C-alpha positions as CSV (number, residue, x, y, z in Angstrom):
1,X,-28.7,-7.5,59.5
2,X,-26.7,-7.4,62.4
3,X,-23.4,-5.1,62.2
4,X,-21.0,-7.9,61.1
5,X,-23.1,-9.6,58.3
6,X,-24.1,-5.4,57.1
7,X,-19.8,-5.5,57.0
8,X,-18.7,-8.5,54.7
9,X,-22.1,-7.6,52.5
10,X,-20.3,-4.2,51.7
11,X,-17.0,-5.9,50.9
12,X,-18.2,-8.2,48.5
13,X,-19.6,-5.7,46.8
14,X,-16.9,-3.5,46.8
15,X,-14.5,-6.4,45.5
16,X,-17.2,-7.5,42.9
17,X,-16.8,-3.5,41.7
18,X,-12.9,-4.1,41.4
19,X,-13.5,-6.8,39.6
20,X,-15.5,-5.3,36.4
21,X,-13.6,-2.1,36.8
22,X,-10.3,-4.8,35.9
23,X,-11.9,-6.4,33.3
24,X,-12.8,-3.2,31.5
25,X,-9.7,-2.3,31.5
26,X,-8.2,-5.4,30.2
27,X,-10.3,-5.3,27.3
28,X,-9.4,-1.9,26.0
29,X,-5.8,-2.1,26.7
30,X,-5.9,-5.2,24.5
31,X,-8.2,-3.6,22.3
32,X,-5.6,-0.7,21.6
33,X,-3.0,-3.1,21.1
34,X,-4.2,-5.5,18.7
35,X,-5.5,-1.7,16.5
36,X,-1.9,-1.0,16.1
37,X,-0.3,-1.9,13.3
38,X,2.6,-3.7,12.4
39,X,5.5,-2.2,10.8
40,X,7.5,-3.7,8.4
41,X,9.6,-2.5,6.0
42,X,11.6,-3.8,2.5
43,X,14.3,-3.1,0.1
44,X,14.7,-3.3,-3.3
45,X,16.0,-6.5,-4.8
46,X,18.1,-5.6,-7.6
47,X,18.2,-3.3,-11.0
48,X,13.9,-3.4,-10.8
49,X,11.7,-2.5,-7.7
50,X,10.1,-5.1,-5.2
51,X,6.4,-6.4,-5.9
52,X,4.0,-4.9,-4.2
53,X,2.8,-7.0,-1.1
54,X,0.2,-9.3,-0.6
55,X,-3.3,-8.1,0.2
56,X,-3.6,-9.7,3.5
57,X,0.4,-7.8,4.0
58,X,-0.9,-4.4,3.1
59,X,-3.7,-4.5,5.9
60,X,-1.7,-5.5,8.1
61,X,1.4,-3.1,7.5
62,X,1.3,1.2,7.4
63,X,3.0,3.4,5.2
64,X,4.3,5.6,7.6
65,X,4.5,4.9,12.2
66,X,1.4,4.9,14.1
67,X,2.2,7.8,15.3
68,X,2.3,9.5,12.3
69,X,-0.8,8.3,11.3
70,X,-2.6,8.6,13.9
71,X,-2.0,12.8,13.9
72,X,-2.5,13.2,10.6
73,X,-6.3,11.3,10.8
74,X,-6.9,13.2,14.0
75,X,-5.9,16.4,11.9
76,X,-8.6,15.9,8.7
77,X,-11.6,14.7,11.6
78,X,-10.5,18.3,12.8
79,X,-10.5,19.8,10.0
80,X,-14.2,17.9,8.5
81,X,-15.9,19.2,12.1
82,X,-14.5,22.9,11.3
83,X,-15.8,22.3,8.0
84,X,-19.5,21.3,9.0
85,X,-19.8,24.5,11.2
86,X,-18.5,27.3,8.5
87,X,-18.3,27.7,5.0
88,X,-14.5,27.8,4.0
89,X,-12.5,26.0,2.0
90,X,-9.2,23.4,2.8
91,X,-6.4,26.2,2.8
92,X,-3.0,25.6,0.8
93,X,-1.2,24.6,4.4
94,X,-4.1,21.9,4.7
95,X,-3.2,18.2,4.0
96,X,-4.8,16.7,0.8
97,X,-7.1,13.8,0.5
98,X,-3.8,11.1,-0.5
99,X,-6.4,8.5,-2.2
100,X,-7.8,10.9,-4.8
101,X,-5.5,10.5,-8.1
102,X,-6.3,12.1,-11.8
103,X,-3.6,12.7,-14.0
104,X,-5.7,15.7,-15.1
105,X,-6.8,17.3,-11.8
106,X,-4.1,20.0,-10.5
107,X,-3.6,17.6,-6.7
108,X,-1.5,15.3,-9.4
109,X,1.4,18.2,-8.9
110,X,0.4,21.2,-9.1
111,X,1.2,22.8,-12.7
112,X,3.3,26.2,-11.3
113,X,5.5,28.1,-14.0
114,X,9.7,28.4,-13.1
115,X,8.9,32.0,-12.6
116,X,6.8,31.7,-9.8
117,X,8.8,28.5,-8.2
118,X,11.3,31.2,-8.6
119,X,10.2,34.3,-6.6
120,X,10.1,34.8,-3.0
121,X,11.7,36.9,-0.3
122,X,15.7,37.1,-0.2
123,X,17.1,36.7,3.7
124,X,20.5,37.6,5.2
125,X,22.1,34.5,3.7
126,X,21.3,31.8,1.1
127,X,22.5,28.3,1.1
128,X,22.8,27.5,-2.6
129,X,22.4,23.9,-3.8
130,X,22.1,21.5,-7.2
131,X,21.2,18.5,-7.4
132,X,22.1,16.8,-11.1
133,X,20.5,12.9,-11.5
134,X,22.2,9.8,-12.6
135,X,25.9,9.9,-12.7
136,X,27.4,7.0,-13.7
137,X,30.8,6.9,-14.7
138,X,31.3,3.2,-15.4
139,X,30.0,0.5,-18.3
140,X,28.4,-2.6,-18.1
141,X,31.3,-4.9,-17.0
142,X,29.6,-7.7,-19.6
143,X,31.1,-4.9,-22.2
144,X,35.2,-4.3,-20.8
145,X,36.4,-2.8,-23.6
146,X,33.5,0.1,-24.4
147,X,31.8,3.0,-23.5
148,X,33.2,4.7,-20.1
149,X,35.8,2.7,-19.3
150,X,38.1,3.0,-22.2
151,X,37.8,6.5,-22.7
152,X,38.5,7.5,-18.9
153,X,42.2,6.1,-19.6
154,X,42.5,8.2,-22.1
155,X,41.2,11.9,-21.5
156,X,41.1,14.6,-18.8
157,X,38.5,13.9,-16.1
158,X,37.6,17.0,-17.2
159,X,36.3,16.2,-20.2
160,X,33.2,14.7,-18.9
161,X,31.1,17.3,-17.4
162,X,33.6,20.7,-18.1
163,X,30.9,22.2,-19.5
164,X,28.4,22.5,-16.9
165,X,31.7,22.4,-14.3
166,X,30.9,26.1,-14.3
167,X,27.7,26.1,-13.3
168,X,28.1,23.6,-10.4
169,X,30.9,25.6,-9.5
170,X,28.3,28.5,-8.8
171,X,26.8,26.7,-5.7
172,X,27.4,26.1,-1.9
173,X,27.3,22.2,-2.8
174,X,26.1,19.7,-5.7
175,X,24.8,16.9,-5.1
176,X,24.3,14.0,-7.5
177,X,23.0,10.2,-7.3
178,X,26.6,8.0,-7.9
179,X,25.9,4.8,-9.5
180,X,28.9,3.0,-9.5
181,X,31.0,1.4,-7.8
182,X,34.3,2.2,-7.3
183,X,37.3,-0.2,-6.6
184,X,40.2,-1.1,-7.8
185,X,40.1,-5.1,-6.8
186,X,38.9,-7.7,-9.0
187,X,35.7,-8.6,-6.9
188,X,33.1,-11.2,-8.2
189,X,29.5,-9.4,-8.9
190,X,26.6,-10.1,-6.3
191,X,24.3,-12.7,-7.7
192,X,21.2,-11.0,-9.0
193,X,18.9,-13.5,-10.1
194,X,17.4,-12.2,-13.3
195,X,18.0,-11.4,-16.7
196,X,18.8,-9.0,-17.8
197,X,21.0,-7.7,-15.6
198,X,24.2,-5.2,-14.9
199,X,26.9,-4.4,-12.8
200,X,29.3,-1.2,-12.8
201,X,32.6,-1.6,-11.4
202,X,34.5,1.9,-12.4
203,X,38.5,2.6,-11.3
204,X,38.8,4.3,-7.8
205,X,41.1,7.6,-9.6
206,X,37.5,8.3,-12.1
207,X,37.3,9.4,-8.4
208,X,38.6,12.6,-10.0
209,X,36.0,13.2,-12.5
210,X,33.7,14.5,-9.4
211,X,36.4,17.2,-8.0
212,X,36.7,18.5,-11.6
213,X,33.1,18.7,-12.4
214,X,32.1,20.4,-8.6
215,X,30.4,17.8,-7.3
216,X,30.9,17.7,-3.7
217,X,28.8,15.3,-2.7
218,X,26.6,12.1,-3.3
219,X,23.8,9.4,-2.4
220,X,25.1,6.3,-2.6
221,X,21.4,4.7,-1.9
222,X,20.5,2.8,-4.6
223,X,21.0,-0.4,-6.7
224,X,24.0,-0.2,-8.4
225,X,26.3,0.6,-5.3
226,X,26.0,-3.1,-4.0
227,X,26.6,-4.2,-7.2
228,X,29.8,-6.1,-5.8
229,X,29.1,-6.6,-2.6
230,X,30.1,-5.4,0.7
231,X,33.7,-5.0,-0.5
232,X,32.9,-3.4,-3.5
233,X,30.5,-0.8,-1.1
234,X,33.5,-0.4,1.6
235,X,35.7,0.6,-1.6
236,X,33.4,2.7,-3.0
237,X,33.3,4.6,0.7
238,X,36.6,5.0,1.4
239,X,37.7,5.9,-2.4
240,X,35.0,8.9,-1.8
241,X,36.4,9.8,1.8
242,X,40.1,10.0,-0.3
243,X,39.0,11.9,-2.7
244,X,36.5,14.3,-0.1
245,X,33.4,13.6,-1.3
246,X,30.7,13.9,1.2
247,X,27.9,11.3,0.7
248,X,24.7,9.5,2.1
249,X,23.1,6.5,2.3
250,X,20.2,4.5,4.0
251,X,22.5,4.4,7.3
252,X,24.1,7.7,6.8
253,X,22.4,11.4,6.6
254,X,24.3,13.6,4.5
255,X,24.2,17.3,6.5
256,X,25.6,20.0,4.6
257,X,26.4,23.4,6.8
258,X,27.4,27.0,5.8
259,X,27.2,30.3,7.7
260,X,26.2,28.1,10.8
261,X,22.6,27.0,8.5
262,X,22.5,23.2,8.5
263,X,20.5,21.3,5.8
264,X,20.1,17.5,5.7
265,X,19.4,15.7,2.8
266,X,17.9,12.2,3.3
267,X,19.4,9.6,0.8
268,X,16.8,6.8,0.5
269,X,15.6,4.2,-1.9
270,X,12.4,4.3,-2.5
271,X,10.6,1.4,-4.6
272,X,6.9,2.0,-3.4
273,X,4.4,4.0,-0.8
274,X,4.8,0.6,1.7
275,X,8.7,0.8,1.2
276,X,8.6,4.0,2.3
277,X,7.7,3.8,5.5
278,X,11.6,3.8,6.5
279,X,12.2,7.4,5.5
280,X,9.3,9.2,7.9
281,X,11.6,8.5,10.9
282,X,14.8,9.5,9.4
283,X,13.2,12.7,8.9
284,X,12.5,12.9,12.2
285,X,15.8,12.3,12.5
286,X,17.3,14.8,10.5
287,X,15.0,17.7,12.3
288,X,16.5,17.6,15.6
289,X,20.4,18.4,13.7
290,X,19.4,20.1,10.8
291,X,17.5,23.2,9.5
292,X,15.8,22.1,6.6
293,X,15.4,18.9,5.1
294,X,15.1,17.3,1.7
295,X,14.1,13.9,1.0
296,X,16.7,12.3,-2.1
297,X,15.0,8.9,-3.3
298,X,15.9,6.8,-6.1
299,X,13.1,4.3,-7.2
300,X,10.1,4.4,-9.0
301,X,9.7,3.1,-13.0
302,X,12.3,3.2,-15.6
303,X,11.3,5.6,-18.6
304,X,8.2,7.2,-17.6
305,X,7.6,10.8,-18.4
306,X,4.7,10.4,-15.9
307,X,5.1,10.2,-12.0
308,X,3.2,7.3,-10.7
309,X,0.3,7.3,-8.8
310,X,1.7,5.8,-4.9
311,X,4.8,8.1,-5.8
312,X,2.5,11.6,-6.1
313,X,0.6,10.0,-2.9
314,X,3.7,9.2,-1.1
315,X,6.4,12.2,-2.2
316,X,3.2,14.6,-0.5
317,X,2.9,12.2,3.2
318,X,6.8,13.4,3.5
319,X,5.4,16.8,3.0
320,X,3.3,16.7,5.6
321,X,5.3,14.9,7.9
322,X,8.2,17.4,7.8
323,X,11.1,17.4,4.4
324,X,11.0,21.0,3.0
325,X,11.8,19.7,-0.5
326,X,11.9,16.0,-2.6
327,X,13.9,15.0,-5.2
328,X,14.0,11.3,-6.9
329,X,16.1,9.9,-9.8
330,X,16.1,6.7,-11.2
331,X,13.6,6.7,-14.1
332,X,16.6,7.1,-16.2
333,X,14.1,10.1,-17.8
334,X,12.8,13.5,-16.4
335,X,9.6,14.0,-15.4
336,X,7.6,17.4,-14.1
337,X,8.4,19.1,-11.2
338,X,4.6,19.1,-8.5
339,X,4.4,21.6,-5.8
340,X,2.9,21.1,-2.6
341,X,1.6,23.3,0.0
342,X,4.9,25.7,-1.3
343,X,7.3,22.7,-1.3
344,X,9.6,21.5,-4.7
345,X,8.2,17.5,-5.9
346,X,11.2,16.8,-8.2
347,X,9.7,13.7,-9.7
348,X,12.7,12.6,-11.4
349,X,16.5,14.3,-12.6
350,X,16.9,11.6,-15.4
351,X,20.3,10.6,-16.1
352,X,23.4,13.8,-16.0
353,X,26.3,11.8,-17.3
354,X,25.5,8.1,-18.8
355,X,28.6,6.0,-18.9
356,X,26.6,2.8,-20.0
357,X,24.6,4.2,-22.9
358,X,26.1,4.7,-26.3
359,X,22.5,6.5,-26.4
360,X,20.0,7.7,-24.5
361,X,17.3,10.1,-24.2
362,X,19.4,13.0,-23.5
363,X,17.2,15.9,-21.9
364,X,18.4,16.7,-18.8
365,X,18.6,19.6,-16.2
366,X,20.2,20.8,-12.8
367,X,17.7,21.9,-10.2
368,X,19.4,24.5,-8.0
369,X,17.7,25.3,-4.9
370,X,17.9,28.4,-3.1
371,X,17.0,29.1,0.9
372,X,17.0,32.5,2.1
373,X,18.0,32.2,5.7
374,X,18.2,34.8,8.4
375,X,20.3,33.0,10.6
376,X,19.2,29.4,11.4
377,X,15.3,30.9,10.5
378,X,14.2,30.4,7.0
379,X,12.7,33.3,5.1
380,X,11.7,31.7,1.7
381,X,12.9,29.0,-0.4
382,X,12.9,29.2,-4.3
383,X,13.9,27.0,-7.1
384,X,14.9,27.5,-10.8
385,X,15.8,24.7,-13.4
386,X,19.2,25.3,-15.5
387,X,18.4,22.6,-19.0
388,X,20.9,20.1,-20.3
389,X,22.0,17.0,-21.9
390,X,23.3,14.3,-21.1
391,X,24.8,14.7,-24.9
392,X,24.8,16.9,-28.0
393,X,22.2,14.1,-30.1
394,X,22.2,17.2,-32.7
395,X,25.8,16.7,-33.6
396,X,27.0,13.2,-31.7
397,X,24.5,10.1,-33.6
398,X,25.7,8.4,-30.4
399,X,27.1,9.3,-26.7
400,X,30.3,11.5,-26.4
401,X,30.1,11.2,-22.8
402,X,29.8,15.0,-22.2
403,X,27.2,16.7,-20.5
404,X,26.6,20.0,-21.3
405,X,24.2,23.5,-21.0
406,X,21.9,23.8,-23.9
407,X,20.6,27.4,-24.5
408,X,18.3,26.9,-28.0
409,X,14.2,25.3,-28.4
410,X,15.7,22.0,-27.1
411,X,15.7,24.6,-23.4
412,X,13.0,26.3,-24.3
413,X,10.9,22.5,-24.6
414,X,12.9,21.2,-21.4
415,X,11.6,24.3,-19.4
416,X,7.7,23.8,-21.2
417,X,7.8,19.8,-19.7
418,X,9.1,20.6,-16.8
419,X,6.3,22.7,-16.0
420,X,4.0,20.5,-17.2
421,X,3.8,22.4,-20.6
422,X,3.7,19.6,-22.4
423,X,4.3,15.9,-22.9
424,X,7.7,15.1,-23.5
425,X,10.6,16.8,-23.2
426,X,11.7,15.7,-26.9
């Protein structure tokens, strides 16, 4: 073979090799692109949670981002390899298997007592935050002349929650779920498309009830602050600003600061595990601006005394992705407090003030979180509950719209229920 022929042969071989490499790279690249699931989110429609997605959409979506899911899968794989090489059991600091669920299993919210939750080291400073449940300073507009709206025009604002204001004034911040609009305009109700449906509207002056009750901040990320559309929502925000009440919603993280230590309260609706994919990016955002991150969600099935499987699973995932505490509302009844990786999960705070209820299940509690810190470093976080009644049903046949603390055997039963000691708080 001549020298020229040999050169031509070498060039052709090199070109063929490069083509094979390019095809292989292309296959890997597009294979990876196809492996990444698409991301969708959903919001609640009105008073009820939306239905679950179809099987096809479940296959295409993930509760959390691909990056977060990959991180959890990698950690699980590494732990599996480690367990093969040793007899060490899984420690509390490692994520659990979310897919296994048995109500009698300790993984269904660890059953701990109040004393255990209240133990912890002291720091050079502490931040005390009280969380309370649904505060509805309105009655349904289908009944305009009854319940709260009429009474609010006749009594001092301190009447309604004055009995618990002494407790709430002890903390640095009280955060409530505000489940009504504030407006003095006559606005059109938004269409909800189902029956029965409810709309809650309160005069702007009634926001003073929050101030005199020592409620400094509220979540408006729920299914009723949109009852009167964007105009009602805008009036609610304007009213809160005018009365100096901080708020958080789906687009605004609530930041609470004391002595240079910042707590983020991520207010959000959470109606199913597939709806929760919007929360991890907000935890990541909050972690850049705060020292402690709390997810305050609104969702779940009404009037259940035990958290649903999806809610248990999702709350644990939120903790694995950085939440330092998870607190819930919406069921209108209280649920027990779980504990995962040393972090509290308050599945439902229940009602705290019910302007729309002639009667309701009255057991509720203040969830008090104390964060012990040195500068911006967390030493420990501790918690306790303060048992309360939405109204004193031992005396009144119907709601007298006066939230009170409770100290007798009713208080003991509330504490026992929250600590998974009995099936019902009443």
